[in-house]
C-alpha positions as protocol buffer text, in pm:
chain_id: "A"
residue {
  index: 1
  type: MET
  ca { x: 5160 y: 5761 z: 14998 }
}
residue {
  index: 2
  type: PHE
  ca { x: 5358 y: 5878 z: 15299 }
}
residue {
  index: 3
  type: ALA
  ca { x: 5664 y: 6105 z: 15279 }
}
residue {
  index: 4
  type: VAL
  ca { x: 5914 y: 5819 z: 15268 }
}
residue {
  index: 5
  type: GLY
  ca { x: 5753 y: 5668 z: 14958 }
}
residue {
  index: 6
  type: HIS
  ca { x: 5743 y: 6001 z: 14776 }
}
residue {
  index: 7
  type: LEU
  ca { x: 6106 y: 6072 z: 14865 }
}
residue {
  index: 8
  type: ALA
  ca { x: 6218 y: 5727 z: 14752 }
}
residue {
  index: 9
  type: LEU
  ca { x: 6024 y: 5730 z: 14425 }
}
residue {
  index: 10
  type: GLY
  ca { x: 6123 y: 6089 z: 14350 }
}
residue {
  index: 11
  type: TYR
  ca { x: 6488 y: 6000 z: 14390 }
}
residue {
  index: 12
  type: LEU
  ca { x: 6458 y: 5679 z: 14186 }
}
residue {
  index: 13
  type: VAL
  ca { x: 6286 y: 5837 z: 13884 }
}
residue {
  index: 14
  type: ALA
  ca { x: 6521 y: 6138 z: 13889 }
}
residue {
  index: 15
  type: LYS
  ca { x: 6824 y: 5910 z: 13918 }
}
residue {
  index: 16
  type: GLY
  ca { x: 6702 y: 5687 z: 13635 }
}
residue {
  index: 17
  type: LEU
  ca { x: 6651 y: 5984 z: 13404 }
}
residue {
  index: 18
  type: GLN
  ca { x: 6985 y: 6133 z: 13506 }
}
residue {
  index: 19
  type: LYS
  ca { x: 7152 y: 5816 z: 13382 }
}
residue {
  index: 20
  type: VAL
  ca { x: 6955 y: 5812 z: 13057 }
}
residue {
  index: 21
  type: LEU
  ca { x: 7016 y: 6182 z: 12985 }
}
residue {
  index: 22
  type: LYS
  ca { x: 7375 y: 6176 z: 13115 }
}
residue {
  index: 23
  type: THR
  ca { x: 7325 y: 6492 z: 13317 }
}
residue {
  index: 24
  type: GLU
  ca { x: 7412 y: 6610 z: 13668 }
}
residue {
  index: 25
  type: LEU
  ca { x: 7156 y: 6567 z: 13946 }
}
residue {
  index: 26
  type: ASN
  ca { x: 7107 y: 6802 z: 14238 }
}
residue {
  index: 27
  type: LEU
  ca { x: 6996 y: 6541 z: 14493 }
}
residue {
  index: 28
  type: PRO
  ca { x: 6852 y: 6784 z: 14752 }
}
residue {
  index: 29
  type: LEU
  ca { x: 6642 y: 6949 z: 14480 }
}
residue {
  index: 30
  type: ALA
  ca { x: 6507 y: 6614 z: 14360 }
}
residue {
  index: 31
  type: PHE
  ca { x: 6411 y: 6519 z: 14718 }
}
residue {
  index: 32
  type: LEU
  ca { x: 6246 y: 6858 z: 14774 }
}
residue {
  index: 33
  type: LEU
  ca { x: 6043 y: 6845 z: 14452 }
}
residue {
  index: 34
  type: SER
  ca { x: 5916 y: 6497 z: 14533 }
}
residue {
  index: 35
  type: LEU
  ca { x: 5721 y: 6648 z: 14824 }
}
residue {
  index: 36
  type: VAL
  ca { x: 5602 y: 6979 z: 14671 }
}
residue {
  index: 37
  type: PRO
  ca { x: 5246 y: 6865 z: 14582 }
}
residue {
  index: 38
  type: ASP
  ca { x: 5176 y: 6805 z: 14952 }
}
residue {
  index: 39
  type: ALA
  ca { x: 5202 y: 7180 z: 15013 }
}
residue {
  index: 40
  type: ASP
  ca { x: 4823 y: 7168 z: 15012 }
}
residue {
  index: 41
  type: LEU
  ca { x: 4839 y: 7013 z: 15360 }
}
residue {
  index: 42
  type: LEU
  ca { x: 4948 y: 7355 z: 15486 }
}
residue {
  index: 43
  type: ILE
  ca { x: 4644 y: 7528 z: 15334 }
}
residue {
  index: 44
  type: ARG
  ca { x: 4343 y: 7426 z: 15537 }
}
residue {
  index: 45
  type: THR
  ca { x: 4091 y: 7558 z: 15287 }
}
residue {
  index: 46
  type: HIS
  ca { x: 4213 y: 7325 z: 15008 }
}
residue {
  index: 47
  type: ILE
  ca { x: 4120 y: 6963 z: 14955 }
}
residue {
  index: 48
  type: HIS
  ca { x: 4422 y: 6738 z: 14989 }
}
residue {
  index: 49
  type: ARG
  ca { x: 4526 y: 6585 z: 14657 }
}
residue {
  index: 50
  type: GLY
  ca { x: 4344 y: 6859 z: 14469 }
}
residue {
  index: 51
  type: PRO
  ca { x: 4499 y: 7139 z: 14258 }
}
residue {
  index: 52
  type: THR
  ca { x: 4857 y: 7094 z: 14382 }
}
residue {
  index: 53
  type: HIS
  ca { x: 4842 y: 6730 z: 14269 }
}
residue {
  index: 54
  type: SER
  ca { x: 4710 y: 6814 z: 13922 }
}
residue {
  index: 55
  type: VAL
  ca { x: 4941 y: 6718 z: 13636 }
}
residue {
  index: 56
  type: ILE
  ca { x: 4814 y: 7026 z: 13451 }
}
residue {
  index: 57
  type: VAL
  ca { x: 4886 y: 7269 z: 13738 }
}
residue {
  index: 58
  type: MET
  ca { x: 5227 y: 7118 z: 13816 }
}
residue {
  index: 59
  type: SER
  ca { x: 5324 y: 7125 z: 13447 }
}
residue {
  index: 60
  type: LEU
  ca { x: 5230 y: 7493 z: 13420 }
}
residue {
  index: 61
  type: VAL
  ca { x: 5418 y: 7578 z: 13739 }
}
residue {
  index: 62
  type: PHE
  ca { x: 5725 y: 7388 z: 13615 }
}
residue {
  index: 63
  type: LEU
  ca { x: 5712 y: 7529 z: 13260 }
}
residue {
  index: 64
  type: PRO
  ca { x: 5948 y: 7829 z: 13319 }
}
residue {
  index: 65
  type: ILE
  ca { x: 6207 y: 7595 z: 13470 }
}
residue {
  index: 66
  type: ALA
  ca { x: 6171 y: 7353 z: 13180 }
}
residue {
  index: 67
  type: LEU
  ca { x: 6211 y: 7633 z: 12926 }
}
residue {
  index: 68
  type: TYR
  ca { x: 6521 y: 7766 z: 13097 }
}
residue {
  index: 69
  type: TYR
  ca { x: 6700 y: 7438 z: 13179 }
}
residue {
  index: 70
  type: ARG
  ca { x: 6559 y: 7232 z: 12890 }
}
residue {
  index: 71
  type: ARG
  ca { x: 6656 y: 6865 z: 12907 }
}
residue {
  index: 72
  type: ARG
  ca { x: 6847 y: 6914 z: 13236 }
}
residue {
  index: 73
  type: SER
  ca { x: 6509 y: 6982 z: 13398 }
}
residue {
  index: 74
  type: ILE
  ca { x: 6355 y: 6647 z: 13301 }
}
residue {
  index: 75
  type: PRO
  ca { x: 6475 y: 6450 z: 13608 }
}
residue {
  index: 76
  type: TYR
  ca { x: 6337 y: 6722 z: 13836 }
}
residue {
  index: 77
  type: PHE
  ca { x: 6002 y: 6731 z: 13659 }
}
residue {
  index: 78
  type: ALA
  ca { x: 5985 y: 6353 z: 13694 }
}
residue {
  index: 79
  type: ALA
  ca { x: 6059 y: 6380 z: 14068 }
}
residue {
  index: 80
  type: LEU
  ca { x: 5777 y: 6633 z: 14100 }
}
residue {
  index: 81
  type: ILE
  ca { x: 5515 y: 6460 z: 13887 }
}
residue {
  index: 82
  type: GLN
  ca { x: 5572 y: 6107 z: 14022 }
}
residue {
  index: 83
  type: HIS
  ca { x: 5413 y: 6227 z: 14345 }
}
residue {
  index: 84
  type: SER
  ca { x: 5071 y: 6235 z: 14181 }
}
residue {
  index: 85
  type: LEU
  ca { x: 5111 y: 5994 z: 13890 }
}
residue {
  index: 86
  type: VAL
  ca { x: 5262 y: 5709 z: 14090 }
}
residue {
  index: 87
  type: GLY
  ca { x: 5256 y: 5752 z: 14468 }
}
residue {
  index: 88
  type: ASP
  ca { x: 4919 y: 5913 z: 14529 }
}
residue {
  index: 89
  type: PHE
  ca { x: 4756 y: 5750 z: 14226 }
}
residue {
  index: 90
  type: LEU
  ca { x: 4832 y: 5407 z: 14369 }
}
residue {
  index: 91
  type: THR
  ca { x: 4749 y: 5475 z: 14733 }
}
residue {
  index: 92
  type: GLY
  ca { x: 4469 y: 5655 z: 14912 }
}
residue {
  index: 93
  type: ASP
  ca { x: 4147 y: 5796 z: 14773 }
}
residue {
  index: 94
  type: GLY
  ca { x: 4297 y: 5913 z: 14444 }
}
residue {
  index: 95
  type: VAL
  ca { x: 4408 y: 6248 z: 14305 }
}
residue {
  index: 96
  type: ARG
  ca { x: 4258 y: 6523 z: 14092 }
}
residue {
  index: 97
  type: LEU
  ca { x: 4503 y: 6454 z: 13811 }
}
residue {
  index: 98
  type: PHE
  ca { x: 4342 y: 6680 z: 13551 }
}
residue {
  index: 99
  type: TRP
  ca { x: 4209 y: 6969 z: 13763 }
}
residue {
  index: 100
  type: PRO
  ca { x: 4079 y: 7228 z: 13659 }
}
residue {
  index: 101
  type: LEU
  ca { x: 3956 y: 7052 z: 13343 }
}
residue {
  index: 102
  type: VAL
  ca { x: 3814 y: 6757 z: 13537 }
}
residue {
  index: 103
  type: SER
  ca { x: 3732 y: 6755 z: 13909 }
}
residue {
  index: 104
  type: ALA
  ca { x: 3717 y: 6375 z: 13940 }
}
residue {
  index: 105
  type: PHE
  ca { x: 3960 y: 6184 z: 14159 }
}
residue {
  index: 106
  type: TYR
  ca { x: 4160 y: 5906 z: 13991 }
}
residue {
  index: 107
  type: GLY
  ca { x: 4343 y: 5627 z: 14166 }
}
residue {
  index: 108
  type: ALA
  ca { x: 4401 y: 5257 z: 14220 }
}
residue {
  index: 109
  type: GLY
  ca { x: 4246 y: 5275 z: 14565 }
}
residue {
  index: 110
  type: ILE
  ca { x: 4512 y: 5089 z: 14763 }
}
residue {
  index: 111
  type: SER
  ca { x: 4472 y: 5193 z: 15125 }
}
residue {
  index: 112
  type: MET
  ca { x: 4778 y: 5377 z: 15254 }
}
residue {
  index: 113
  type: ARG
  ca { x: 4774 y: 5175 z: 15575 }
}
residue {
  index: 114
  type: SER
  ca { x: 4703 y: 4840 z: 15413 }
}
residue {
  index: 115
  type: LEU
  ca { x: 4961 y: 4562 z: 15378 }
}
residue {
  index: 116
  type: GLU
  ca { x: 4993 y: 4645 z: 15007 }
}
residue {
  index: 117
  type: GLY
  ca { x: 5044 y: 5014 z: 15086 }
}
residue {
  index: 118
  type: MET
  ca { x: 5311 y: 4934 z: 15345 }
}
residue {
  index: 119
  type: LEU
  ca { x: 5488 y: 4699 z: 15101 }
}
residue {
  index: 120
  type: LEU
  ca { x: 5493 y: 4974 z: 14835 }
}
residue {
  index: 121
  type: GLU
  ca { x: 5646 y: 5219 z: 15082 }
}
residue {
  index: 122
  type: TRP
  ca { x: 5904 y: 4972 z: 15217 }
}
residue {
  index: 123
  type: SER
  ca { x: 6006 y: 4838 z: 14875 }
}
residue {
  index: 124
  type: SER
  ca { x: 6046 y: 5191 z: 14735 }
}
residue {
  index: 125
  type: PHE
  ca { x: 6254 y: 5287 z: 15038 }
}
residue {
  index: 126
  type: LEU
  ca { x: 6477 y: 4978 z: 15024 }
}
residue {
  index: 127
  type: VAL
  ca { x: 6543 y: 5015 z: 14651 }
}
residue {
  index: 128
  type: ALA
  ca { x: 6620 y: 5387 z: 14697 }
}
residue {
  index: 129
  type: VAL
  ca { x: 6866 y: 5315 z: 14979 }
}
residue {
  index: 130
  type: ALA
  ca { x: 7033 y: 5043 z: 14769 }
}
residue {
  index: 131
  type: VAL
  ca { x: 7071 y: 5284 z: 14475 }
}
residue {
  index: 132
  type: LEU
  ca { x: 7194 y: 5564 z: 14704 }
}
residue {
  index: 133
  type: VAL
  ca { x: 7464 y: 5335 z: 14843 }
}
residue {
  index: 134
  type: ARG
  ca { x: 7560 y: 5156 z: 14520 }
}
residue {
  index: 135
  type: SER
  ca { x: 7580 y: 5476 z: 14312 }
}
residue {
  index: 136
  type: GLY
  ca { x: 7777 y: 5665 z: 14576 }
}
residue {
  index: 137
  type: ASP
  ca { x: 7500 y: 5925 z: 14601 }
}
residue {
  index: 138
  type: ILE
  ca { x: 7485 y: 5875 z: 14978 }
}
residue {
  index: 139
  type: ARG
  ca { x: 7840 y: 6013 z: 15010 }
}
residue {
  index: 140
  type: LEU
  ca { x: 7759 y: 6295 z: 14771 }
}
residue {
  index: 141
  type: LEU
  ca { x: 7446 y: 6381 z: 14967 }
}
residue {
  index: 142
  type: VAL
  ca { x: 7629 y: 6426 z: 15297 }
}
residue {
  index: 143
  type: LYS
  ca { x: 7904 y: 6640 z: 15144 }
}
residue {
  index: 144
  type: PRO
  ca { x: 7879 y: 6999 z: 15266 }
}
residue {
  index: 145
  type: ARG
  ca { x: 7721 y: 7188 z: 14975 }
}
residue {
  index: 146
  type: LYS
  ca { x: 7492 y: 7492 z: 14976 }
}
residue {
  index: 147
  type: ALA
  ca { x: 7224 y: 7290 z: 14796 }
}
residue {
  index: 148
  type: ASN
  ca { x: 7186 y: 7085 z: 15115 }
}
residue {
  index: 149
  type: LEU
  ca { x: 6983 y: 7373 z: 15259 }
}
residue {
  index: 150
  type: LEU
  ca { x: 6699 y: 7255 z: 15032 }
}
residue {
  index: 151
  type: LEU
  ca { x: 6679 y: 6949 z: 15258 }
}
residue {
  index: 152
  type: LEU
  ca { x: 6536 y: 7168 z: 15534 }
}
residue {
  index: 153
  type: VAL
  ca { x: 6195 y: 7125 z: 15369 }
}
residue {
  index: 154
  type: PRO
  ca { x: 6202 y: 6741 z: 15367 }
}
residue {
  index: 155
  type: ILE
  ca { x: 6340 y: 6753 z: 15724 }
}
residue {
  index: 156
  type: GLY
  ca { x: 6043 y: 6968 z: 15827 }
}
residue {
  index: 157
  type: VAL
  ca { x: 5792 y: 6748 z: 15644 }
}
residue {
  index: 158
  type: ILE
  ca { x: 5925 y: 6428 z: 15802 }
}
residue {
  index: 159
  type: TRP
  ca { x: 5948 y: 6587 z: 16146 }
}
residue {
  index: 160
  type: LEU
  ca { x: 5595 y: 6727 z: 16132 }
}
residue {
  index: 161
  type: SER
  ca { x: 5446 y: 6398 z: 16011 }
}
residue {
  index: 162
  type: VAL
  ca { x: 5639 y: 6182 z: 16261 }
}
residue {
  index: 163
  type: ALA
  ca { x: 5629 y: 6403 z: 16570 }
}
residue {
  index: 164
  type: ILE
  ca { x: 5297 y: 6584 z: 16531 }
}
residue {
  index: 165
  type: GLY
  ca { x: 5106 y: 6368 z: 16287 }
}
residue {
  index: 166
  type: VAL
  ca { x: 5055 y: 6641 z: 16025 }
}
residue {
  index: 167
  type: GLY
  ca { x: 4882 y: 6508 z: 15714 }
}
residue {
  index: 168
  type: GLN
  ca { x: 4821 y: 6137 z: 15748 }
}
residue {
  index: 169
  type: GLY
  ca { x: 5073 y: 6094 z: 16032 }
}
residue {
  index: 170
  type: VAL
  ca { x: 5332 y: 5818 z: 16009 }
}
residue {
  index: 171
  type: PRO
  ca { x: 5220 y: 5469 z: 16107 }
}
residue {
  index: 172
  type: PRO
  ca { x: 5456 y: 5272 z: 16335 }
}
residue {
  index: 173
  type: GLU
  ca { x: 5535 y: 5032 z: 16048 }
}
residue {
  index: 174
  type: LEU
  ca { x: 5699 y: 5318 z: 15856 }
}
residue {
  index: 175
  type: LEU
  ca { x: 5875 y: 5493 z: 16142 }
}
residue {
  index: 176
  type: VAL
  ca { x: 6217 y: 5338 z: 16068 }
}
residue {
  index: 177
  type: PRO
  ca { x: 6238 y: 5442 z: 15699 }
}
residue {
  index: 178
  type: HIS
  ca { x: 6118 y: 5793 z: 15784 }
}
residue {
  index: 179
  type: LEU
  ca { x: 6384 y: 5821 z: 16054 }
}
residue {
  index: 180
  type: VAL
  ca { x: 6656 y: 5692 z: 15819 }
}
residue {
  index: 181
  type: PHE
  ca { x: 6577 y: 5969 z: 15568 }
}
residue {
  index: 182
  type: LEU
  ca { x: 6549 y: 6223 z: 15851 }
}
residue {
  index: 183
  type: ILE
  ca { x: 6892 y: 6131 z: 15991 }
}
residue {
  index: 184
  type: LEU
  ca { x: 7050 y: 6136 z: 15645 }
}
residue {
  index: 185
  type: PHE
  ca { x: 6906 y: 6480 z: 15564 }
}
residue {
  index: 186
  type: VAL
  ca { x: 6993 y: 6626 z: 15906 }
}
residue {
  index: 187
  type: LEU
  ca { x: 7350 y: 6495 z: 15867 }
}
residue {
  index: 188
  type: SER
  ca { x: 7373 y: 6666 z: 15527 }
}
residue {
  index: 189
  type: VAL
  ca { x: 7260 y: 7001 z: 15665 }
}
residue {
  index: 190
  type: PHE
  ca { x: 7476 y: 6960 z: 15976 }
}
residue {
  index: 191
  type: ASN
  ca { x: 7788 y: 6898 z: 15765 }
}
residue {
  index: 192
  type: LEU
  ca { x: 7716 y: 7215 z: 15568 }
}
residue {
  index: 193
  type: ALA
  ca { x: 7659 y: 7417 z: 15886 }
}
residue {
  index: 194
  type: GLN
  ca { x: 7983 y: 7285 z: 16034 }
}
residue {
  index: 195
  type: ARG
  ca { x: 8176 y: 7384 z: 15723 }
}
residue {
  index: 196
  type: LEU
  ca { x: 8026 y: 7735 z: 15723 }
}
residue {
  index: 197
  type: ILE
  ca { x: 8114 y: 7782 z: 16091 }
}
residue {
  index: 198
  type: LYS
  ca { x: 8471 y: 7673 z: 16025 }
}
residue {
  index: 199
  type: LYS
  ca { x: 8500 y: 7924 z: 15739 }
}
residue {
  index: 200
  type: GLU
  ca { x: 8394 y: 8209 z: 15967 }
}
residue {
  index: 201
  type: THR
  ca { x: 8644 y: 8124 z: 16240 }
}
């Protein structure tokens, strides 16, 4: 799955669990965690969708956070783990879900650039935007808060994949949803920067 699908699904599962658990949700953190497994794209020696996509590895990495925050951490763990269990399981050549116990790749095998893959990305994006607007999260996201600095990572990921083609590169069919998220995240960080500048003057 491309960045826009991971961002959309990460937000949707975190938002759904926030409602169920009746807890607060740090939106920038949920968006950031939805992209964390793709850190392996920055390490040239690693196979993409390998250890960083393993449910076992991600659970162990997340364990200290889960122990400290307890049930408040569940939406964030869901945002993180959906990357492998949903997005990359459905599209592409599969993921090493159970590495290091099993090295096999698991997945549904839907091509990322196929019509089905594009429909998954677009439908996830459209539902996420509808929920962002209907819930009022879009206004909350652009409010100047320090947590908005976490959006620098998704901004970088989208920019690198759109402008330079890092990872799979963004196909033209998905350019609009990537740019919508990019503009939203840049606006959030810009509002924070503007507020900080005003405080100093």
